[in-house]
Rosetta silent file (secondary structure, phi, psi, omega in degrees, C-alpha in Angstrom):
SEQUENCE: XXXXXXXXXXXXXXXXXXXXXXXXXXXXXXXXXXXXXXXXXXXXXXXXXXXXXXXXXXXXXXXXXXXXXXXXXXXXXXXXXXXXXXXXXXXXXXXXXXXXXXXXXXXXXX
SCORE:     score description
SCORE:     0.000 S_00000001
   1 L     0.000  -42.596 -179.714  -12.380    0.403    8.943 S_00000001
   2 H   -63.553  -37.884  178.702  -11.981    4.132    8.371 S_00000001
   3 H   -63.653  -40.275  178.427  -11.979    4.698   12.137 S_00000001
   4 H   -64.913  -43.299  178.129   -9.196    2.103   12.558 S_00000001
   5 H   -63.426  -38.853  177.572   -7.116    3.728    9.816 S_00000001
   6 H   -63.842  -43.885  177.998   -7.621    7.120   11.447 S_00000001
   7 H   -62.030  -44.110  178.302   -6.508    5.705   14.810 S_00000001
   8 H   -58.208  -45.644  179.327   -3.433    4.092   13.233 S_00000001
   9 H   -62.771  -43.487 -179.646   -2.516    7.401   11.601 S_00000001
  10 H   -62.887  -42.994  178.608   -3.088    9.304   14.856 S_00000001
  11 H   -63.687  -41.144  178.549   -0.904    6.897   16.846 S_00000001
  12 H   -63.869  -43.447 -179.628    1.880    7.154   14.253 S_00000001
  13 H   -64.868  -44.825  179.450    1.677   10.956   14.240 S_00000001
  14 H   -63.713  -44.504  179.266    1.668   11.196   18.032 S_00000001
  15 H   -61.487  -45.195  178.527    4.564    8.749   18.312 S_00000001
  16 H   -64.190  -41.797  177.823    6.661   10.592   15.730 S_00000001
  17 H   -62.443  -42.652  178.883    5.905   13.931   17.363 S_00000001
  18 H   -63.563  -39.805  178.429    6.852   12.582   20.780 S_00000001
  19 H   -63.862  -42.782  178.975   10.129   11.205   19.417 S_00000001
  20 H   -64.491  -42.911  178.393   11.066   14.548   17.847 S_00000001
  21 H   -63.958  -44.554 -179.030   10.225   16.444   21.037 S_00000001
  22 H   -61.408  -48.025 -178.177   12.118   13.915   23.160 S_00000001
  23 H   -69.180  -33.259  173.386   15.268   13.998   21.004 S_00000001
  24 H   -61.137  -40.386  178.523   15.162   17.788   20.826 S_00000001
  25 H   -66.780  -43.031  179.584   15.063   17.820   24.618 S_00000001
  26 H   -61.231  -42.817 -178.398   17.916   15.302   24.901 S_00000001
  27 H   -71.212  -35.280 -174.919   20.098   17.356   22.565 S_00000001
  28 H   -73.535  -36.411 -173.621   19.194   20.679   24.202 S_00000001
  29 L  -106.795  123.354 -172.271   19.870   19.777   27.830 S_00000001
  30 L   -60.945  -40.827 -176.294   23.369   18.701   28.806 S_00000001
  31 L   -66.733  -16.878  178.916   22.682   16.284   31.671 S_00000001
  32 L   -80.670  130.919 -177.972   20.635   14.057   29.348 S_00000001
  33 L  -102.451  169.659  175.952   22.787   11.442   27.617 S_00000001
  34 H   -61.222  -37.096  177.477   22.314    9.464   24.420 S_00000001
  35 H   -60.462  -42.220  176.805   21.589    6.439   26.602 S_00000001
  36 H   -65.683  -35.570  176.173   18.752    8.319   28.280 S_00000001
  37 H   -63.290  -40.691  178.765   17.534    9.328   24.826 S_00000001
  38 H   -66.660  -40.840  177.137   17.502    5.683   23.782 S_00000001
  39 H   -60.117  -46.162  178.290   15.590    4.688   26.923 S_00000001
  40 H   -61.747  -39.925  178.111   13.017    7.381   26.195 S_00000001
  41 H   -61.234  -46.728  178.501   12.785    6.249   22.573 S_00000001
  42 H   -60.365  -43.036  179.908   12.153    2.674   23.648 S_00000001
  43 H   -65.747  -39.839  178.863    9.490    3.757   26.130 S_00000001
  44 H   -64.015  -47.236 -178.477    7.736    5.940   23.538 S_00000001
  45 H   -63.087  -44.028  179.119    7.710    3.153   20.925 S_00000001
  46 H   -69.120  -34.800  178.031    6.462    0.559   23.399 S_00000001
  47 H   -65.470  -41.646  177.416    3.938    3.033   24.809 S_00000001
  48 H   -64.085  -41.174  177.975    2.454    3.745   21.377 S_00000001
  49 H   -65.921  -36.615  176.549    2.179    0.004   20.738 S_00000001
  50 H   -64.140  -41.003  177.934    0.485   -0.467   24.128 S_00000001
  51 H   -63.976  -38.491  176.674   -2.000    2.276   23.209 S_00000001
  52 H   -60.702  -46.448 -179.351   -2.648    0.539   19.881 S_00000001
  53 H   -62.495  -41.236  179.769   -3.358   -2.739   21.701 S_00000001
  54 H   -64.471  -22.000  178.587   -5.682   -1.040   24.189 S_00000001
  55 L  -101.337   14.530  175.827   -7.673    0.295   21.233 S_00000001
  56 L    77.543   16.965  178.954   -7.945   -3.097   19.526 S_00000001
  57 L  -107.603  130.405 -179.983   -5.264   -2.414   16.913 S_00000001
  58 L   -59.737  142.387  176.211   -2.412   -4.953   16.629 S_00000001
  59 L   -68.975  149.390  176.862    0.993   -3.718   17.780 S_00000001
  60 L   -83.048  123.317 -177.685    3.597   -3.240   15.065 S_00000001
  61 H   -61.147  -40.091 -177.012    6.234   -5.935   15.421 S_00000001
  62 H   -66.076  -41.662 -179.672    9.076   -3.840   14.055 S_00000001
  63 H   -74.109  -26.000  174.667    8.527   -0.956   16.463 S_00000001
  64 H   -66.884  -46.519  179.521    8.138   -3.379   19.352 S_00000001
  65 H   -62.567  -47.257 -179.355   11.514   -4.958   18.526 S_00000001
  66 H   -64.756  -38.399  178.304   13.184   -1.574   18.023 S_00000001
  67 H   -61.674  -43.890  179.018   11.588   -0.255   21.223 S_00000001
  68 H   -65.669  -44.098  179.643   12.937   -3.161   23.255 S_00000001
  69 H   -63.759  -42.714  178.669   16.386   -2.850   21.685 S_00000001
  70 H   -62.804  -40.175  178.967   16.467    0.913   22.266 S_00000001
  71 H   -63.552  -47.361  179.236   15.422    0.400   25.880 S_00000001
  72 H   -66.265  -44.990 -179.383   18.098   -2.239   26.488 S_00000001
  73 H   -62.710  -40.097  178.228   20.743   -0.297   24.569 S_00000001
  74 H   -60.645  -40.461  178.132   19.934    2.855   26.513 S_00000001
  75 H   -65.049  -44.951  178.216   20.397    1.016   29.789 S_00000001
  76 H   -62.636  -43.635 -179.025   23.728   -0.443   28.633 S_00000001
  77 H   -63.885  -39.575 -179.624   24.836    2.953   27.311 S_00000001
  78 H   -66.035  -37.626  179.500   23.899    4.698   30.567 S_00000001
  79 H   -75.331  -43.746 -175.611   25.940    2.189   32.592 S_00000001
  80 H   -78.125  -38.058  175.635   28.916    1.998   30.184 S_00000001
  81 L    57.791   58.803  175.163   28.915    5.730   29.282 S_00000001
  82 L   -75.087  173.593  178.694   30.947    5.854   26.016 S_00000001
  83 L   -67.912  165.473 -172.587   31.646    9.149   24.235 S_00000001
  84 H   -56.854  -50.554 -174.923   28.829   10.787   22.236 S_00000001
  85 H   -62.419  -45.407 -179.686   29.931    9.768   18.743 S_00000001
  86 H   -65.386  -42.915 -179.250   30.530    6.121   19.622 S_00000001
  87 H   -61.372  -49.497 -177.862   27.290    5.876   21.578 S_00000001
  88 H   -65.425  -42.224  179.550   25.136    7.380   18.830 S_00000001
  89 H   -62.562  -43.980 -179.506   26.842    5.342   16.092 S_00000001
  90 H   -65.908  -37.999  178.767   26.402    2.084   17.986 S_00000001
  91 H   -64.029  -44.206  179.026   22.739    2.845   18.680 S_00000001
  92 H   -63.059  -40.676  179.278   22.067    3.509   14.983 S_00000001
  93 H   -64.301  -45.871 -179.080   23.850    0.291   13.973 S_00000001
  94 H   -63.179  -43.969  179.847   21.933   -1.824   16.501 S_00000001
  95 H   -67.201  -39.470  176.443   18.567   -0.366   15.449 S_00000001
  96 H   -61.701  -43.364  177.566   19.433   -0.797   11.754 S_00000001
  97 H   -63.947  -38.111  179.226   20.347   -4.441   12.311 S_00000001
  98 H   -65.229  -40.797  178.483   17.108   -4.993   14.229 S_00000001
  99 H   -63.254  -44.835  179.290   15.054   -3.529   11.372 S_00000001
 100 H   -64.656  -42.537  179.710   16.775   -5.754    8.826 S_00000001
 101 H   -62.655  -40.383  179.926   16.404   -8.805   11.091 S_00000001
 102 H   -65.239  -34.739  176.438   12.687   -8.146   11.557 S_00000001
 103 H   -67.148  -44.453  179.836   12.263   -8.009    7.760 S_00000001
 104 H   -62.866  -43.294 -179.647   14.178  -11.260    7.289 S_00000001
 105 H   -64.713  -44.303 -179.791   12.161  -12.977   10.024 S_00000001
 106 H   -63.442  -39.831 -179.645    8.861  -11.689    8.604 S_00000001
 107 H   -65.196  -39.249 -179.259    9.828  -12.840    5.076 S_00000001
 108 H   -69.990  -28.542 -178.223   10.690  -16.354    6.311 S_00000001
 109 H   -83.895  -12.383 -178.953    7.358  -16.725    8.124 S_00000001
 110 L   -84.561    0.000    0.000    5.261  -15.773    5.064 S_00000001
């Protein structure tokens, strides 16, 4: 059990570190767009969940949902290419709604 908790903590720490590094890179380099940042965010979240599954730890449903939404939103944002403020605001709203929806869905299934 302690080993599983350690692995969970390590995956969370690695995922958070990767997200901070990724977003720092997106902000620092001009050719990278918010849409590309969202795609990277989705890939990181889904990748951490895949690593959890490969190690026998259940994937977190909320980060799976947010990862998929970020991936899809990033693709839409890259194709549509709105201005920075609108793009970032819409991404935050979509992810916030997904988090609330996952809580509502989880509460109804319990």
